[in-house]
N, C-alpha and C positions, 0 to 999 in steps of 0.2 A: 502496499501500500504507500509505503514511505517513496519506493522508487517513482511509482508511477506519479504521488505529487511533484518530487523534483523533476521528474519528465515535465510534466504538465506546468510548472513553474518556469522552466526553463524556455520551454518554449514560449508562456505568454510573454517571458520578458526581451526575445530575440524577433519574437514575431510582431511584436507590439510598435507600434510607427514611434520609435525614438530617432526614428534618421527622419523627422517630422522635420517641416521645415519653421522657420523662427523670422517674425515678422521684423524687418530693419528699419524700425526708425529711431527717431531720437525723442520720444516723447517721456515728458515728465510729470510727475505728479507733484502737488500743487502745496505739499507738507514740504517746510523750508529746513524742518529738523531732522526730515530724514534726509540720506544721499536718495538724488534724483534716479528713478527706476524707470527703465525704456522697455519696451514690449519685448522686444530679444531677450534683454537682461533676464526678463519675467517668465518666460518660455522656456528657455535656457535650462533656468533654475528649478522650475515648476518639472521640466522632464526629466533632469538628474534625481529630483527629491524621489518622484514616482520608481524611478529604475531602481532607485538607491532601497525603497520599500520592498519590492517586487523581488530585487535577489535576496534582502534580508529575511522575507519572510520563506524565502524558498529553502534558505540556509534555516531556518528554524524548525523548518517541516521535518527536516532531516535529521536534526540536532535534540529537539527537545522531546520528550516524553509527559509533559506537561499538558491538558487537556485547554487551558487556559492559552498557552501561546499558539497550540494548531491550530487553533478556533481561530486566535484574532488574527494567526497567518495567512489563513485560508480568507480573510476577510480583505487583509490587506491587499494579498495576489489580485482578489476580483476589481476591487475597488481602484487600485492605482493604476491595473494595466486598462481598464475602462478610464481614467481618468487621462492616460497618455493619448487613447484615441479620440478624445473628446476635444484635446489640446490640439491634436494635428487638425480635428476641421474646425476648428477656431480661426485658423491660421492662414494667411494669407500666403496667394501663389505668387508672391513675391518675396518671400521669405527664405533667410539663410538657413540651411543646414543647422540643426542641433548636437549637441554630441550625442554619440553613443555610449558611453560609459559615464557612469559617477565621475564628479570633480574630486580631486586628490583628499580633501577632507573625508568625505563618503568611502574613497577607497581605503583609507587607510582606517575608517573605522569596519568596513566589512574583513580586512583582513585582523583585526585584532578578535572579531568576533569568530572568526575562523579557529582561533586559538582556546575557546572556551568552552565547557560542556558543561550538562546538567543543570545542576541550582546557577551555578555561577552563570550560564548564558541566558537562563531564562530571564533572572535577575536584570541582566544587563538589556536586553532584549527588550523589556518594560521601559525600563531607565532612556532607550535609545527611541520609543515610541512615542512619550511624556515629551523628550524634548526636541525630537524633530517636526513631532504637530506641532508645538509648541511657535516653533521658528517657521513652519509653514503658515501657518495663521497668520504672522504678522506680514509674509510675503502675501498671501491672498488678499489680505485688508489693503496692502498698499495699492496691489495690482486692479483694485475694484474701483480707482480713481484715475483709471487710464481712459475712460469714457471717452474722454474729449481726441484720443487720439487713435482709441481703436476698439470701437465698441463689443465686438464678436471675444475679443480678449477678457474686457472688462467685465462683458455679463459670464463667460466662462468663470471668471473670478470669483463673481458673487454667486452663481449658482454652485459653486464646486465648495466655498469657504463652508457654508452648515457639514457637510462631510467630514473634512476636516477637524471640524468643532467635536464631530462628534465622535470618530476617531481619537481623538485626546480623552476625551471625559470615557471611553470604556477602556482603554489603554491606562488613565489612572486609576478606575474600578477594576481590571482585573488585575495591576499589578498589587493595589492592596488584600487582595484576595488568599485565602491560601492555597497551596499546589494540590493540581489535581492531576494526579498518575492516571496518564492515559493505561486505560485496559487492555491485559496481554490480548496478542489475536492468534 
């Protein structure tokens, strides 16, 4: 079952539109306290975040024997794979290619997580989920203000934001639950 899960997750990660196009504009937000966010920077970051979630969740399905982690990982695989497709649909035809892999910090996180097992992995997985979704929420809140520059991307950000907020709440809830060993098959 876990091998099938990994095969599915891997195919989702590589079949997903990660090599989609990013809008190459110089749109800025109206907030003077935050650095300017361009449409292409948002799209690149959003795609890398979703790809990292897909890869990390596939890893979690292999490494964890905790039902909380398995359930969360399946949800992340489904939702973040769909989010990559929705992002691709929202981008214009003139867009520049997005990266096909996580950024350096995300790659380092994936490598660190590969070295963990058991309860140590499970704890780190939920800690990552809470931190990553908190950061994603801030990014998507900022991107919702891009409507004057690219309404489709701003709409994508506004529609996706409540899903990310739900992911954060669920991760926080599951993080505080007692481990739930997966029944032997």
